[in-house]
N, CA, C and O atoms as a MOPAC input file, in Angstrom:
PM7 MOZYME 1SCF
protein

 N      5.21400 1    17.72000 1   -22.71800 1
 C      5.69600 1    16.82600 1   -21.80400 1
 C      4.27700 1    15.89600 1   -21.39000 1
 O      3.21500 1    16.49000 1   -21.20500 1
 N      4.34800 1    14.70700 1   -21.29000 1
 C      3.22400 1    13.97200 1   -20.93800 1
 C      3.15000 1    13.76000 1   -19.47100 1
 O      4.19200 1    13.66500 1   -18.82400 1
 N      1.91300 1    13.67500 1   -18.86900 1
 C      1.71300 1    13.40400 1   -17.44000 1
 C      1.40900 1    11.95900 1   -17.35600 1
 O      0.87700 1    11.57800 1   -16.31300 1
 N      1.66800 1    11.06300 1   -18.31200 1
 C      1.18000 1     9.67500 1   -18.24700 1
 C      2.06700 1     9.02900 1   -17.16300 1
 O      3.17500 1     9.49200 1   -16.89600 1
 N      1.56100 1     7.96900 1   -16.55900 1
 C      2.17500 1     7.20500 1   -15.50800 1
 C      2.32000 1     5.85800 1   -15.98000 1
 O      1.32600 1     5.25700 1   -16.38500 1
 N      3.54200 1     5.27600 1   -15.97000 1
 C      3.83900 1     4.02500 1   -16.37700 1
 C      3.37400 1     3.05600 1   -15.33300 1
 O      3.87300 1     3.08800 1   -14.20800 1
 N      2.40900 1     2.16600 1   -15.66600 1
 C      1.87300 1     1.19800 1   -14.77500 1
 C      2.34900 1    -0.21000 1   -15.16800 1
 O      2.43800 1    -0.52500 1   -16.35500 1
 N      2.65000 1    -1.04800 1   -14.18300 1
 C      2.94400 1    -2.47800 1   -14.46600 1
 C      2.28200 1    -3.17200 1   -13.40100 1
 O      2.15500 1    -2.62300 1   -12.30700 1
 N      1.80200 1    -4.44800 1   -13.64300 1
 C      1.31300 1    -5.33500 1   -12.67800 1
 C      2.21100 1    -5.87900 1   -11.65800 1
 O      3.34800 1    -6.21400 1   -11.99000 1
 N      1.80300 1    -6.00100 1   -10.42600 1
 C      2.68200 1    -6.64700 1    -9.38900 1
 C      1.97100 1    -7.81200 1    -8.79400 1
 O      0.81300 1    -7.64300 1    -8.41300 1
 N      2.57600 1    -9.04800 1    -8.66500 1
 C      1.93200 1   -10.06700 1    -8.01700 1
 C      1.67700 1    -9.78700 1    -6.56100 1
 O      2.57700 1    -9.47300 1    -5.78100 1
 N      0.42300 1    -9.91300 1    -6.23300 1
 C      0.14100 1    -9.51200 1    -4.71200 1
 C     -1.02300 1   -10.12000 1    -4.21700 1
 O     -1.28300 1   -11.23700 1    -4.66400 1
 N     -1.80400 1    -9.60500 1    -3.36000 1
 C     -3.02200 1   -10.27800 1    -2.90100 1
 C     -3.95000 1   -10.72400 1    -4.11900 1
 O     -4.34300 1    -9.89100 1    -4.93500 1
 N     -4.26100 1   -11.98300 1    -4.19800 1
 C     -4.96900 1   -12.39600 1    -5.48600 1
 C     -6.41400 1   -11.71200 1    -5.58500 1
 O     -7.05100 1   -11.70000 1    -6.63900 1
 N     -6.86000 1   -11.15800 1    -4.42500 1
 C     -8.29500 1   -10.60200 1    -4.59600 1
 C     -8.30200 1    -9.06000 1    -5.09900 1
 O     -9.33100 1    -8.48100 1    -5.44500 1
 N     -7.12900 1    -8.53000 1    -5.09200 1
 C     -7.09900 1    -7.13600 1    -5.38000 1
 C     -5.86800 1    -6.81200 1    -6.47200 1
 O     -4.69800 1    -7.14000 1    -6.27900 1
 N     -6.32400 1    -6.16000 1    -7.56300 1
 C     -5.34200 1    -5.83900 1    -8.51400 1
 C     -4.48700 1    -4.62700 1    -8.02200 1
 O     -5.04500 1    -3.67300 1    -7.47800 1
 N     -3.16200 1    -4.66100 1    -8.20700 1
 C     -2.32700 1    -3.55200 1    -7.77600 1
 C     -1.34500 1    -3.26900 1    -8.99300 1
 O     -0.98000 1    -4.15100 1    -9.77000 1
 N     -0.97000 1    -1.97300 1    -9.06700 1
 C     -0.01200 1    -1.53400 1    -9.98200 1
 C      1.04400 1    -0.71100 1    -9.35600 1
 O      0.76400 1     0.09500 1    -8.46800 1
 N      2.38200 1    -0.90600 1    -9.83500 1
 C      3.37400 1    -0.10100 1    -9.26700 1
 C      3.41800 1     1.24200 1   -10.00700 1
 O      3.10700 1     1.36400 1   -11.19200 1
 N      3.80700 1     2.18700 1    -9.25400 1
 C      3.97400 1     3.63900 1    -9.82100 1
 C      5.52900 1     3.70300 1    -9.75600 1
 O      6.00400 1     4.06100 1    -8.67800 1
 N      6.29400 1     3.43200 1   -10.67000 1
 C      7.78000 1     3.37300 1   -10.62800 1
 C      8.40300 1     4.55900 1   -10.26900 1
 O      8.19900 1     5.56100 1   -10.95500 1
 N      9.20800 1     4.60700 1    -9.20000 1
 C      9.93700 1     5.68500 1    -8.68000 1
 C      9.13900 1     6.65600 1    -7.92200 1
 O      9.64400 1     7.71700 1    -7.55400 1
 N      7.85800 1     6.33400 1    -7.65700 1
 C      7.04300 1     7.24300 1    -7.03000 1
 C      7.31500 1     7.45300 1    -5.50400 1
 O      6.98300 1     8.50600 1    -4.95900 1
 N      7.93100 1     6.42600 1    -4.81700 1
 C      8.23200 1     6.50900 1    -3.50500 1
 C      9.56600 1     5.75900 1    -3.25700 1
 O      9.69800 1     4.57600 1    -3.57100 1
 N     10.51800 1     6.46700 1    -2.70100 1
 C     11.91200 1     5.92600 1    -2.53200 1
 C     11.89200 1     4.79700 1    -1.41800 1
 O     11.08700 1     4.81600 1    -0.48700 1
 N     12.79600 1     3.86900 1    -1.58800 1
 C     12.86000 1     2.85600 1    -0.42100 1
 C     12.75100 1     1.56100 1    -1.02700 1
 O     12.34900 1     1.40300 1    -2.17900 1
 N     13.12400 1     0.58100 1    -0.21900 1
 C     13.17800 1    -0.83100 1    -0.65600 1
 C     11.82500 1    -1.42900 1    -0.54800 1
 O     11.75400 1    -2.65400 1    -0.44600 1
 N     10.67800 1    -0.67100 1    -0.55700 1
 C      9.36000 1    -1.26400 1    -0.68900 1
 C      8.72600 1    -0.54600 1    -1.90800 1
 O      9.26100 1     0.40400 1    -2.48100 1
 N      7.52500 1    -1.09400 1    -2.25100 1
 C      6.91600 1    -0.52200 1    -3.42800 1
 C      5.73500 1     0.37900 1    -3.04100 1
 O      4.90800 1     0.15300 1    -2.15800 1
 N      5.80400 1     1.47800 1    -3.89000 1
 C      4.39400 1     2.39500 1    -3.73000 1
 C      3.46200 1     1.80000 1    -4.65000 1
 O      3.77100 1     1.47700 1    -5.79700 1
 N      2.31600 1     1.65500 1    -4.14300 1
 C      1.34100 1     1.00900 1    -5.12400 1
 C     -0.08700 1     1.86700 1    -5.05200 1
 O     -0.37500 1     2.54500 1    -4.06600 1
 N     -0.82900 1     1.76700 1    -6.06800 1
 C     -2.01800 1     2.38600 1    -6.28500 1
 C     -3.03500 1     1.30000 1    -6.27400 1
 O     -2.90100 1     0.42200 1    -7.12500 1
 N     -4.06500 1     1.22200 1    -5.41400 1
 C     -5.03600 1     0.21800 1    -5.50300 1
 C     -6.13500 1     0.74200 1    -6.38000 1
 O     -6.71800 1     1.76000 1    -6.01000 1
 N     -6.48100 1     0.15800 1    -7.50100 1
 C     -7.57700 1     0.56800 1    -8.36400 1
 C     -8.86000 1    -0.18700 1    -8.30000 1
 O     -9.70400 1    -0.16700 1    -9.19600 1
 N     -8.95600 1    -0.86400 1    -7.17000 1
 C    -10.01200 1    -1.83500 1    -7.02900 1
 C    -11.30700 1    -1.23400 1    -6.54300 1
 O    -12.17000 1    -1.99100 1    -6.10100 1
 N    -11.51100 1     0.07500 1    -6.59000 1
 C    -12.79900 1     0.70800 1    -6.22100 1
 C    -13.90400 1     0.29100 1    -7.09400 1
 O    -13.78700 1     0.00800 1    -8.28600 1
 N    -15.14800 1     0.27500 1    -6.30000 1
 C    -16.21400 1    -0.16100 1    -7.01700 1
 C    -16.68100 1     0.82600 1    -8.20700 1
 O    -17.35000 1     0.38700 1    -9.14200 1
 N    -16.31100 1     2.11900 1    -8.13100 1
 C    -16.81700 1     3.07700 1    -9.09600 1
 C    -15.79400 1     3.15500 1   -10.17500 1
 O    -15.94000 1     4.02500 1   -11.03300 1
 N    -14.78500 1     2.35400 1   -10.23100 1
 C    -13.74000 1     2.28900 1   -11.36300 1
 C    -12.60300 1     3.34400 1   -11.29900 1
 O    -11.63000 1     3.29800 1   -12.05200 1
 N    -12.79700 1     4.34400 1   -10.30800 1
 C    -11.68100 1     5.42200 1   -10.16500 1
 C    -10.57600 1     4.90200 1    -9.48900 1
 O    -10.68100 1     3.86200 1    -8.83900 1
 N     -9.46500 1     5.55600 1    -9.58100 1
 C     -8.20200 1     5.13100 1    -8.83800 1
 C     -8.43500 1     5.30300 1    -7.32600 1
 O     -9.01900 1     6.25700 1    -6.81100 1
 N     -7.96800 1     4.38900 1    -6.77000 1
 C     -8.23200 1     4.40600 1    -5.15900 1
 C     -7.09800 1     4.96700 1    -4.34500 1
 O     -6.47000 1     5.97100 1    -4.68000 1
 N     -6.86500 1     4.24500 1    -3.22600 1
 C     -5.90700 1     4.59800 1    -2.27500 1
 C     -4.51700 1     4.31800 1    -2.62500 1
 O     -4.31100 1     3.49200 1    -3.51400 1
 N     -3.48400 1     4.92200 1    -2.01500 1
 C     -2.07400 1     4.49600 1    -2.02700 1
 C     -2.01500 1     3.38300 1    -1.04300 1
 O     -2.67300 1     3.27400 1    -0.00900 1
 N     -0.99100 1     2.45900 1    -1.59900 1
 C     -0.67400 1     1.30500 1    -0.64500 1
 C      0.81800 1     1.22600 1    -0.60100 1
 O      1.47300 1     1.62400 1    -1.56400 1
 N      1.36100 1     0.75600 1     0.41400 1
 C      2.76400 1     0.48800 1     0.49300 1
 C      3.08500 1    -0.97500 1     0.88800 1
 O      2.79500 1    -1.42800 1     1.99500 1
 N      3.70200 1    -1.68400 1    -0.08600 1
 C      3.88100 1    -3.05900 1     0.10300 1
 C      5.26600 1    -3.27000 1     0.68600 1
 O      6.21800 1    -3.01200 1    -0.05000 1
 N      5.47500 1    -3.66200 1     1.79200 1
 C      6.76400 1    -3.82100 1     2.32700 1
 C      7.22600 1    -5.20900 1     1.89700 1
 O      6.47000 1    -6.06400 1     1.43600 1
 N      8.61200 1    -5.36400 1     2.10100 1
 C      9.27900 1    -6.76500 1     1.72000 1
 C      8.53500 1    -7.97600 1     2.28000 1
 O      8.60600 1    -9.07200 1     1.72300 1
 N      7.81200 1    -7.76500 1     3.40200 1
 C      7.06100 1    -8.89600 1     4.03000 1
 C      5.71100 1    -8.96600 1     3.22300 1
 O      4.98600 1    -7.97100 1     3.20100 1
 N      5.36500 1   -10.09100 1     2.57400 1
 C      4.12100 1   -10.11500 1     1.78900 1
 C      2.97900 1   -10.21900 1     2.72800 1
 O      1.85600 1   -10.10500 1     2.23700 1
 N      3.09100 1   -10.41600 1     3.99600 1
 C      1.94500 1   -10.30200 1     4.79200 1
 C      1.69800 1    -9.06500 1     5.54900 1
 O      1.02900 1    -9.06100 1     6.58200 1
 N      2.25400 1    -7.98300 1     5.02000 1
 C      2.12200 1    -6.65500 1     5.69600 1
 C      1.89800 1    -5.58300 1     4.52100 1
 O      2.69800 1    -5.50500 1     3.58900 1
 N      0.84100 1    -4.81800 1     4.61100 1
 C      0.52600 1    -3.76700 1     3.57400 1
 C      0.15600 1    -2.58900 1     4.38800 1
 O     -0.48100 1    -2.75800 1     5.42800 1
 N      0.51900 1    -1.36300 1     3.98100 1
 C     -0.00400 1    -0.10100 1     4.67000 1
 C     -0.74700 1     0.57600 1     3.49300 1
 O     -0.30800 1     0.76900 1     2.35900 1
 N     -1.90500 1     0.88100 1     3.96800 1
 C     -2.95100 1     1.74100 1     3.01800 1
 C     -2.95000 1     3.16000 1     3.57900 1
 O     -3.21900 1     3.32000 1     4.77000 1
 N     -2.68400 1     4.12600 1     2.85000 1
 C     -2.77300 1     5.57000 1     3.13700 1
 C     -4.13500 1     5.96900 1     2.77300 1
 O     -4.47900 1     6.08200 1     1.59600 1
 N     -5.04000 1     6.21900 1     3.92500 1
 C     -6.38000 1     6.70400 1     3.66700 1
 C     -6.39200 1     8.09600 1     3.31100 1
 O     -5.43700 1     8.83100 1     3.56100 1
 N     -7.47600 1     8.50000 1     2.71400 1
 C     -7.69900 1     9.92100 1     2.11300 1
 C     -7.70800 1    10.96200 1     3.04800 1
 O     -8.78900 1    11.37200 1     3.47100 1
 N     -6.52200 1    11.50400 1     3.47500 1
 C     -6.48400 1    12.81000 1     4.19100 1
 C     -7.10000 1    12.83000 1     5.64700 1
 O     -7.43800 1    13.90300 1     6.14700 1
 N     -7.23600 1    11.68400 1     6.29300 1
 C     -7.80300 1    11.75600 1     7.59600 1
 C     -6.65300 1    11.63300 1     8.57600 1
 O     -6.93500 1    11.65500 1     9.77400 1
 N     -5.32900 1    11.50000 1     8.18500 1
 C     -4.29900 1    11.49000 1     9.24800 1
 C     -4.03200 1    10.16400 1     9.71100 1
 O     -3.27400 1    10.01500 1    10.66900 1
 N     -4.58900 1     9.13400 1     9.12000 1
 C     -4.39600 1     7.78600 1     9.60400 1
 C     -3.98200 1     6.87900 1     8.45700 1
 O     -4.29600 1     7.16800 1     7.30300 1
 N     -3.30100 1     5.81700 1     8.74300 1
 C     -3.02400 1     4.72500 1     7.74500 1
 C     -3.61900 1     3.43000 1     8.18500 1
 O     -3.72700 1     3.27400 1     9.40100 1
 N     -4.03200 1     2.45200 1     7.37300 1
 C     -4.52800 1     1.29400 1     7.73700 1
 C     -3.31900 1     0.27200 1     7.56100 1
 O     -2.78300 1     0.09700 1     6.46700 1
 N     -2.94200 1    -0.37100 1     8.69100 1
 C     -1.78200 1    -1.31900 1     8.57300 1
 C     -2.58800 1    -2.70700 1     8.49100 1
 O     -3.35500 1    -3.05900 1     9.38800 1
 N     -2.36200 1    -3.40200 1     7.42300 1
 C     -3.13800 1    -4.69500 1     7.13600 1
 C     -2.03000 1    -5.76500 1     7.25800 1
 O     -1.03300 1    -5.79200 1     6.53600 1
 N     -2.30400 1    -6.64400 1     8.24500 1
 C     -1.36500 1    -7.81200 1     8.40100 1
 C     -2.23700 1    -9.14300 1     8.22600 1
 O     -3.41300 1    -9.27700 1     8.56400 1
 N     -1.47300 1   -10.02500 1     7.67200 1
 C     -2.10600 1   -11.45300 1     7.39200 1
 C     -1.62700 1   -12.23800 1     8.56000 1
 O     -0.42800 1   -12.27900 1     8.83600 1
 N     -2.58300 1   -12.89800 1     9.29300 1
 C     -2.35700 1   -13.73400 1    10.44700 1
 C     -1.99300 1   -15.15400 1     9.99100 1
 O     -2.12100 1   -15.52400 1     8.82400 1
 N     -1.55700 1   -15.88000 1    10.92900 1
 C     -1.36700 1   -17.32700 1    10.79900 1
 C     -2.29200 1   -18.07300 1    10.02900 1
 O     -1.96500 1   -18.88200 1     9.16100 1
 N     -3.56200 1   -17.76400 1    10.39000 1
 C     -4.75200 1   -18.44500 1     9.65800 1
 C     -5.07200 1   -17.96500 1     8.17500 1
 O     -5.99900 1   -18.40100 1     7.49200 1
 N     -4.13700 1   -16.98000 1     7.78500 1
 C     -4.31900 1   -16.53900 1     6.39700 1
 C     -5.25600 1   -15.42300 1     6.10000 1
 O     -5.38900 1   -14.96400 1     4.96500 1
 N     -5.94100 1   -14.97000 1     7.20500 1
 C     -6.92800 1   -13.85300 1     7.08000 1
 C     -6.28000 1   -12.40600 1     7.39100 1
 O     -5.42500 1   -12.28700 1     8.26800 1
 N     -6.67000 1   -11.47500 1     6.73500 1
 C     -6.12400 1   -10.15000 1     6.84800 1
 C     -6.89500 1    -9.47000 1     8.02500 1
 O     -8.09300 1    -9.62100 1     8.26100 1
 N     -5.97100 1    -8.66100 1     8.75900 1
 C     -6.63600 1    -7.96700 1     9.94100 1
 C     -6.04700 1    -6.56600 1     9.77200 1
 O     -4.86900 1    -6.32600 1     9.50600 1
 N     -7.14600 1    -5.56300 1     9.98700 1
 C     -6.62400 1    -4.12500 1     9.76400 1
 C     -6.60300 1    -3.40400 1    11.07100 1
 O     -7.45500 1    -3.58700 1    11.94100 1
 N     -5.52000 1    -2.51000 1    11.18500 1
 C     -5.30100 1    -1.69000 1    12.43700 1
 C     -5.20500 1    -0.33000 1    11.83500 1
 O     -4.49100 1    -0.13100 1    10.85200 1
 N     -6.01300 1     0.75600 1    12.48700 1
 C     -5.78800 1     2.08900 1    12.23700 1
 C     -4.72600 1     2.65100 1    12.93700 1
 O     -4.78000 1     2.62100 1    14.16600 1
 N     -3.57100 1     3.26400 1    12.26900 1
 C     -2.58000 1     3.90400 1    13.00400 1
 C     -2.44800 1     5.39200 1    12.52700 1
 O     -2.54000 1     5.73600 1    11.34900 1
 N     -2.23300 1     6.18500 1    13.52500 1
 C     -2.13200 1     7.67000 1    13.15400 1
 C     -0.72400 1     7.85200 1    12.52800 1
 O      0.26600 1     7.20500 1    12.87100 1
 N     -0.75300 1     8.79400 1    11.58400 1
 C      0.48700 1     9.21500 1    11.00700 1
 C      0.40800 1     9.17200 1     9.42700 1
 O     -0.52000 1     8.59600 1     8.85900 1
 N      1.37000 1     9.77300 1     8.78500 1
 C      1.49600 1     9.78500 1     7.33300 1
 C      2.09600 1     8.41100 1     6.81400 1
 O      2.79800 1     7.74000 1     7.57100 1
 N      1.84100 1     8.03000 1     5.62700 1
 C      2.49000 1     6.71800 1     5.26100 1
 C      3.97900 1     6.55300 1     5.39800 1
 O      4.48600 1     5.47500 1     5.70900 1
 N      4.69400 1     7.68900 1     5.15100 1
 C      6.24300 1     7.71300 1     5.22700 1
 C      6.48700 1     7.26300 1     6.73100 1
 O      7.20700 1     6.29700 1     6.98200 1
 N      5.92600 1     7.92300 1     7.61100 1
 C      6.39900 1     7.71300 1     9.08200 1
 C      5.85900 1     6.31300 1     9.52400 1
 O      6.53300 1     5.62200 1    10.28800 1
 N      4.75500 1     5.92600 1     9.09100 1
 C      4.22100 1     4.51000 1     9.53500 1
 C      5.11900 1     3.39000 1     8.86900 1
 O      5.46700 1     2.40200 1     9.51500 1
 N      5.44500 1     3.57100 1     7.66600 1
 C      6.27800 1     2.58200 1     6.93900 1
 C      7.62600 1     2.56300 1     7.63200 1
 O      8.13700 1     1.47700 1     7.90500 1
 N      8.26700 1     3.76800 1     7.94900 1
 C      9.55500 1     3.78900 1     8.57100 1
 C      9.48200 1     3.04200 1    10.00500 1
 O     10.33800 1     2.22000 1    10.33200 1
 N      8.49200 1     3.36100 1    10.75700 1
 C      8.32500 1     2.71700 1    11.99600 1
 C      8.24200 1     1.26800 1    11.92000 1
 O      8.95100 1     0.59600 1    12.66900 1
 N      7.39400 1     0.67500 1    11.03300 1
 C      7.24700 1    -0.60100 1    10.77600 1
 C      8.66300 1    -1.34300 1    10.32000 1
 O      8.96600 1    -2.45100 1    10.76300 1
 N      9.44100 1    -0.65600 1     9.44300 1
 C     10.64200 1    -1.15200 1     9.16100 1
 C     11.69900 1    -1.20300 1    10.30600 1
 O     12.49400 1    -2.13300 1    10.44400 1
 N     11.63000 1    -0.13600 1    11.09200 1
 C     12.56500 1    -0.01500 1    12.30100 1
 C     12.32000 1    -1.07700 1    13.26100 1
 O     13.23300 1    -1.49600 1    13.97200 1
 N     10.96100 1    -1.60300 1    13.32900 1
 C     10.50200 1    -2.33400 1    14.43300 1
 C     10.89600 1    -3.89500 1    13.99200 1
 O     10.78600 1    -4.81400 1    14.80300 1
 N     11.32100 1    -4.08200 1    12.75600 1
 C     11.76200 1    -5.45100 1    12.34600 1
 C     12.99100 1    -5.90200 1    12.78900 1
 O     13.38800 1    -7.02300 1    12.47200 1

């Protein structure tokens, strides 16, 4: 049995390459892995909601997520939110 992960490109923020991990996270949003780290290793998990102006980045084990929102001026703003990605994503979806 292979541990290989099927990766495919996703149109997203032009400055950062993202790949889907098919079936890795259930729901009507995509679970993404950001590989844009400077050292070339795989980076953090990201959850791209149906809203292209909202991304949730799961940070490495510190109990917080970064909610990244694009403002009317086109610039991204980050907000650190306590909780695991599943809880944060569900709260954002419920608030819509």
